[in-house]
N, C-alpha and C positions, 0 to 999 in steps of 0.2 A: 632446486625444488620446484616441481610443476604446481601451477595454481589449480586448485580444485574447481572444476566447472559445475554450475548448477545444471540440473537436467531441465527444469522448466522455470521460466520467469513470467510472473503475472504482472510485472511492472507496467507494461503499456496499458494493460486493461485498467489497473488502479489510476493511472494518470488521466486516462480518458474519462473514467467514472468521476474523478475529482473535478476535472474541467466541466463535465456536463453539469455538475452541481454549482459551478461558478465560484469554487473555493480555491484559495491560494494554499501553498503548502504550509505557510505560516499559519493560517487559520485552522487547517486540519491538525496541526501540531498542538494548537492551543485547545481544540475540541478534545483531542486525545488526552491532553493533561487534565482536563476537567473530569475525565473518566478514570483518572488515576494511572494512566499509562504515560510513562515518560519517554516521549518520542520527539526528538528535535526536528526541526525543518530539514537539516542536513541528512538525518537518518531517513526521513520520508523520501528525500531526493534520491538517496542510494537505493531505496526499496523500488522506487519507480524506474531505476536503471537497471534493476536486477542484480545489484551488487551487494544487497544486504538481505540476510534471511528474515522473514517476517514471522514473529511470534503469533501463535493462533489467537491469542487474546486481542492483539492488535488488528489482525485480520477480521475478527468478528466485530470489533469496534468500527473499522473502516466500512465494513459491509452495512452497518447500521448508519453511519454517518452519511454514506453515499446513496443510501436507500436502494441498495443493489442486491440483486440475487446471487447465489453461488454460481449459477450459469453464466452470469455477466462477468463475474471475476475471473472464472476459469475458461472463458470463451476463446476459441481458436487456438487452443494448446494442442500440439500433437508432436 
């Protein structure tokens, strides 16, 4: 069975935005938990690697945590 490939990954952008804020994956996972979103550090790592689909609720929370725009999150995707 062939593995289904994602058409677009925003993982690199999310990693860069997290690092820009000086946050560890562990810290971001904790901040998401405070918002009622259960996302482990490992899940966050997989999102940044483009191996895990990101729920819209998590994406909106990350946008807020990273103080980012949608343009920054979806930058350089083609």
